[in-house]
C-alpha positions as CSV (number, residue, x, y, z in Angstrom):
1,M,0.2,-0.2,0.1
2,K,1.6,3.3,-1.2
3,L,0.4,5.7,2.1
4,D,-0.4,9.2,1.8
5,P,2.5,11.7,2.2
6,T,0.7,12.6,5.5
7,I,1.1,8.9,7.2
8,S,4.4,9.2,5.9
9,N,5.9,12.5,6.8
10,Y,4.2,12.3,10.2
11,A,6.0,8.4,10.6
12,K,9.5,10.2,9.6
13,E,9.0,13.1,12.0
14,H,8.4,10.6,14.3
15,A,10.4,7.9,13.3
16,K,13.0,7.4,16.7
17,E,10.2,6.8,19.1
18,F,8.1,4.9,16.2
19,N,11.2,2.8,16.0
20,L,11.7,2.3,19.7
21,F,8.0,0.9,19.6
22,R,8.8,-1.3,17.5
23,R,11.7,-2.6,18.4
24,A,10.1,-3.0,21.9
25,I,7.7,-5.6,20.4
26,L,10.0,-7.3,18.2
27,R,11.7,-8.1,21.6
28,Y,9.6,-9.6,23.6
29,D,7.5,-13.3,22.8
30,R,4.9,-11.9,25.6
31,I,2.9,-8.9,25.5
32,A,0.0,-7.8,27.6
33,I,-1.9,-4.5,26.2
34,F,-3.9,-2.3,28.8
35,R,-6.1,0.8,28.3
36,H,-8.3,2.9,30.7
37,I,-11.3,1.9,32.7
38,K,-14.7,2.2,31.4
39,P,-13.5,1.9,28.0
40,D,-15.1,3.6,24.8
41,S,-14.6,1.9,21.1
42,D,-11.3,3.8,21.0
43,A,-9.7,2.6,23.9
44,L,-10.8,-0.7,22.5
45,G,-10.5,-0.4,18.9
46,C,-6.3,-0.3,19.8
47,Q,-6.2,-3.1,21.9
48,F,-7.7,-5.6,19.6
49,G,-6.6,-3.8,16.5
50,L,-2.8,-3.8,17.7
51,Q,-3.1,-7.6,19.1
52,T,-4.6,-8.7,16.0
53,F,-1.7,-7.1,13.8
54,I,0.7,-8.4,16.5
55,K,-0.6,-12.0,15.8
56,D,-0.8,-11.8,11.8
57,N,2.7,-10.5,11.8
58,F,4.3,-12.6,14.6
59,P,2.3,-16.0,15.0
60,N,4.7,-17.2,17.4
61,K,4.2,-14.5,20.0
62,E,1.7,-14.3,23.0
63,V,-0.1,-10.9,22.7
64,R,-3.6,-10.6,25.8
65,V,-5.7,-8.1,25.9
66,L,-6.7,-6.7,29.6
67,G,-9.2,-4.4,31.5
68,D,-12.9,-4.3,31.8
69,H,-16.0,-4.4,29.5
70,H,-18.2,-2.2,27.7
71,V,-21.7,-2.4,28.7
72,T,-22.8,-2.5,24.9
73,L,-20.2,-3.0,22.7
74,T,-18.8,-6.3,24.3
75,P,-18.8,-8.6,23.1
76,R,-21.6,-7.7,20.5
77,V,-18.6,-5.5,18.8
78,F,-15.4,-6.6,20.4
79,P,-14.5,-9.3,21.7
80,N,-13.8,-9.4,25.3
81,A,-10.7,-9.2,27.4
82,D,-8.7,-12.3,28.5
83,K,-8.6,-12.9,31.9
84,L,-5.4,-14.0,33.2
85,S,-3.7,-15.2,36.7
86,E,-1.4,-13.9,38.7
87,S,1.0,-16.2,37.7
88,W,1.0,-15.2,34.3
89,F,2.8,-12.1,35.5
90,D,5.4,-13.7,36.6
91,E,7.6,-13.9,33.7
92,P,9.1,-11.0,31.5
93,F,6.6,-8.8,29.7
94,L,6.1,-6.0,27.4
95,A,3.3,-3.7,28.7
96,I,2.1,-1.5,25.8
97,V,-1.0,1.1,27.3
98,L,-2.8,2.7,25.2
99,D,-5.4,5.9,25.0
100,V,-4.9,6.6,28.9
101,G,-2.9,9.5,30.2
102,D,-2.5,8.9,33.7
103,H,-1.6,5.6,35.9
104,E,-4.6,5.9,38.3
105,R,-6.7,5.3,35.1
106,I,-5.3,2.4,33.8
107,A,-8.3,-0.3,34.0
108,D,-5.6,-3.3,35.0
109,P,-3.0,-2.4,37.9
110,R,-0.6,-5.2,36.9
111,Y,1.1,-3.4,33.7
112,K,3.6,-2.4,36.9
113,K,5.0,-5.7,36.8
114,A,6.1,-5.6,32.8
115,S,9.7,-5.6,32.2
116,Y,9.1,-2.6,30.0
117,I,6.5,0.0,29.3
118,C,5.2,1.5,26.0
119,K,2.2,4.1,25.6
120,V,0.4,5.2,22.6
121,D,-1.9,8.0,23.5
122,H,-3.6,11.2,22.1
123,H,-4.8,12.1,26.5
124,P,-2.6,15.2,28.4
125,F,-0.8,13.4,31.2
126,K,0.1,14.6,35.1
127,K,3.4,12.0,35.0
128,E,4.2,10.2,32.5
129,I,4.0,6.1,32.3
130,A,6.0,5.1,30.0
131,R,10.5,5.3,29.4
132,H,9.6,6.3,25.9
133,P,6.2,7.0,25.6
134,I,4.1,8.2,21.6
135,N,1.7,10.7,22.3
136,D,0.0,13.5,20.7
137,E,-3.0,15.4,22.1
138,K,-3.5,16.9,18.8
139,M,-5.0,13.4,17.6
140,A,-8.3,12.9,16.9
141,A,-7.9,9.0,18.4
142,A,-5.3,7.1,20.0
143,S,-6.5,4.6,17.4
144,E,-4.9,7.2,14.7
145,L,-2.1,7.4,15.8
146,L,-1.8,3.6,16.9
147,S,-2.4,3.5,12.8
148,N,0.3,5.9,11.3
149,I,2.8,3.4,13.3
150,L,1.5,0.5,12.1
151,L,0.8,1.4,8.4
152,S,3.9,2.8,8.4
153,W,5.9,-0.6,9.8
154,K,7.8,-1.9,6.6
155,G,7.5,-5.6,6.0
156,T,4.4,-6.1,8.0
157,T,0.6,-6.2,6.4
158,L,-2.2,-4.3,8.1
159,S,-5.4,-7.3,7.7
160,K,-8.8,-5.9,7.5
161,E,-9.8,-7.3,10.8
162,A,-6.7,-4.9,12.2
163,A,-8.3,-2.2,10.1
164,R,-11.7,-2.6,10.8
165,Y,-10.9,-2.3,14.9
166,L,-8.9,0.2,14.5
167,Y,-11.5,2.2,12.2
168,M,-13.9,1.6,14.8
169,G,-11.9,3.5,17.5
170,I,-11.4,7.0,15.1
171,V,-14.8,6.9,14.6
172,G,-15.8,7.0,18.0
173,D,-13.4,9.6,19.3
174,S,-13.7,12.2,16.4
175,G,-17.6,11.9,17.0
176,R,-17.9,10.2,13.3
177,F,-15.2,12.8,12.1
178,E,-17.1,16.2,13.4
179,F,-15.0,17.1,16.3
180,S,-12.2,19.5,15.9
181,S,-9.3,17.4,16.3
182,T,-10.5,15.8,13.0
183,S,-7.4,16.8,10.8
184,A,-6.5,15.8,6.7
185,H,-4.2,12.9,8.8
186,T,-7.4,11.3,10.5
187,F,-8.7,11.4,6.7
188,A,-5.6,10.1,5.2
189,V,-5.3,7.3,7.9
190,A,-9.1,6.6,7.7
191,K,-9.0,6.4,3.5
192,A,-6.1,3.9,4.0
193,L,-7.7,1.6,6.7
194,I,-10.7,1.4,4.5
195,E,-8.7,0.8,1.5
196,T,-8.1,-3.0,2.9
197,G,-11.5,-3.8,2.2
198,I,-13.5,-2.8,5.6
199,N,-16.4,-2.9,5.0
200,I,-17.8,0.5,6.8
201,N,-21.5,0.5,6.3
202,S,-21.7,-2.8,8.3
203,I,-19.1,-1.3,11.1
204,Y,-21.5,1.9,11.8
205,L,-24.5,-0.6,12.1
206,E,-22.6,-2.9,14.6
207,M,-21.3,0.7,16.6
208,Y,-24.6,2.6,16.6
209,E,-27.2,-0.4,16.6
210,K,-29.8,0.9,18.6
211,K,-33.1,-1.8,20.8
212,I,-36.6,-0.3,20.7
213,E,-36.0,-0.3,24.6
214,D,-33.6,2.2,24.5
215,L,-35.9,4.3,22.8
216,R,-37.8,4.7,26.3
217,T,-34.8,6.3,27.7
218,V,-34.3,8.9,24.9
219,A,-37.8,9.3,25.3
220,Y,-37.2,10.5,29.1
221,I,-34.4,12.2,28.1
222,L,-36.0,14.2,25.7
223,S,-38.5,15.2,28.1
224,H,-36.5,16.0,31.2
225,F,-33.7,18.0,29.9
226,E,-32.7,21.4,30.6
227,V,-31.5,24.4,29.3
228,S,-28.9,26.7,30.2
229,P,-29.2,30.6,29.6
230,H,-26.4,30.4,27.2
231,G,-27.3,27.1,25.7
232,V,-25.8,24.4,27.6
233,A,-28.3,21.4,27.2
234,Y,-27.7,18.4,30.6
235,Y,-30.5,15.9,32.0
236,V,-30.3,13.9,34.7
237,L,-29.8,10.1,35.6
238,S,-31.0,9.1,39.6
239,D,-29.7,5.7,39.9
240,E,-33.4,4.6,40.8
241,T,-33.9,6.2,36.7
242,Q,-31.4,4.3,35.1
243,K,-32.7,1.1,37.4
244,E,-36.6,2.2,36.3
245,L,-35.7,2.6,32.9
246,G,-33.5,-0.9,32.5
247,I,-30.1,0.8,31.8
248,S,-26.7,1.5,32.9
249,R,-24.7,4.4,34.0
250,E,-22.5,3.8,30.4
251,Q,-25.9,3.6,28.6
252,G,-27.2,7.1,30.0
253,K,-24.2,8.5,29.1
254,E,-24.3,7.5,25.5
255,N,-27.1,9.5,24.5
256,V,-25.2,12.8,25.3
257,N,-25.0,13.4,21.4
258,L,-29.1,13.5,21.3
259,F,-28.4,17.4,21.4
260,S,-25.4,18.0,19.1
261,N,-26.2,20.2,16.0
262,I,-29.6,21.6,17.6
263,A,-29.0,25.4,17.3
264,G,-28.9,27.7,20.1
265,L,-27.0,25.0,21.8
266,N,-23.3,25.5,22.7
267,A,-22.4,22.5,25.1
268,W,-24.6,19.5,26.5
269,C,-24.1,17.1,29.3
270,S,-25.5,13.8,30.7
271,V,-25.3,13.5,34.3
272,T,-26.0,10.1,35.5
273,E,-25.6,9.0,38.9
274,D,-22.8,6.1,40.0
275,P,-23.5,4.8,43.5
276,Q,-20.5,2.7,44.1
277,P,-19.3,2.9,48.1
278,K,-15.7,3.7,47.3
279,D,-16.5,6.6,44.8
280,Y,-20.2,7.8,45.2
281,C,-20.1,10.4,42.6
282,W,-22.6,12.2,40.2
283,R,-20.6,11.1,36.3
284,V,-20.5,14.0,33.9
285,S,-19.9,13.7,30.2
286,I,-19.8,17.2,28.5
287,R,-19.2,17.8,24.7
288,S,-18.9,21.3,23.0
289,K,-19.9,22.6,19.8
290,K,-16.4,24.6,19.7
291,L,-15.1,26.2,22.7
292,D,-12.9,24.2,24.9
293,I,-14.2,22.7,27.9
294,S,-11.8,20.4,29.0
295,G,-10.2,23.2,31.5
296,I,-13.9,23.3,33.2
297,A,-13.8,19.6,33.3
298,S,-10.6,19.6,34.7
299,K,-11.7,21.9,37.9
300,W,-14.6,19.1,38.3
301,E,-12.7,16.2,39.3
302,G,-11.9,15.6,35.0
303,G,-10.7,16.4,31.8
304,G,-10.1,15.4,28.2
305,H,-10.5,16.8,25.0
306,P,-11.2,20.4,23.9
307,Q,-14.8,19.2,22.6
308,A,-15.5,16.0,25.0
309,S,-14.3,15.5,28.6
310,G,-15.3,14.6,31.5
311,A,-16.1,15.8,35.2
312,K,-17.3,14.6,38.8
313,V,-19.9,16.3,41.1
314,R,-20.0,14.6,45.0
315,S,-23.6,15.9,45.6
316,L,-26.1,17.1,42.9
317,D,-26.3,20.1,44.9
318,K,-23.2,21.1,43.1
319,L,-24.6,20.7,39.1
320,P,-26.1,24.2,39.3
321,E,-22.2,25.4,39.9
322,L,-20.7,23.2,37.0
323,I,-23.3,24.4,35.0
324,K,-23.0,27.7,35.3
325,N,-19.2,27.3,34.8
326,L,-20.0,26.3,31.7
327,D,-23.1,28.7,30.8
328,E,-20.2,31.6,31.2
329,L,-18.3,30.4,29.1
330,F,-20.6,31.1,25.8
331,I,-21.8,34.5,27.3
């Protein structure tokens, strides 16, 4: 496959980091791939795209995927992660951490037992996880950055199955190529992945398939949302409401983009109660049409990307303050 100059030029600019990553994969016969807790399609796409790529090109290597499951995407769209005993980590192995900036958000802490740690990511971070990380916050998705690394690896092939996983990761984190982080590089990578023969129509059907029962949740949200004076829409799903609707917190969050592309709305949020005893809070997923909301998310125990971030409020009484912070962005 002849690569688009956008891809090949980026690979040349980052040749040192890319080569260190590739050499680590070649060096180790046992590889464990980690990512962030509560995975999305980018985290899962990265993991299974990389696992498939390594197994296709280096069949003698043992490659494992670690982490919790997604409430709707696994095992319907992505396979279940591996369950490994503690003894598996006693022998030397390479840990590859994908799509996560900070160590406290890595889904499985056993990455710390690795002989060597690599990281590929597009999030801001407080403290580096790996010795030689590959990180670019301008990328729309970690899958986009990983795709560049794999597409430009001479002497290997990217199979249709690996490309399918990576494409789903890019689609998910770019908001179907609508977020401002989408660039010419994003489209160049997507084109290269499509050229492997993947069927993008079936991919979209798989990723965004809904059940008739899901309409009850949509109906509830559209009947109970609020809008701030300067166009911040939000809806609240208590634990009791989630149970009545028969949904999980993640399923409630997934409806946040019901409010995208609505004239007069500048940002939109889902607010879902998470009653777990160790970290009780209301989790807020925030999306923005134009302005950067990541700073406000950081103020509220969260963070993320300019147009897609997450935050927490410890009490619903604090929600008006968070909404006010967002609202003031659009005055």
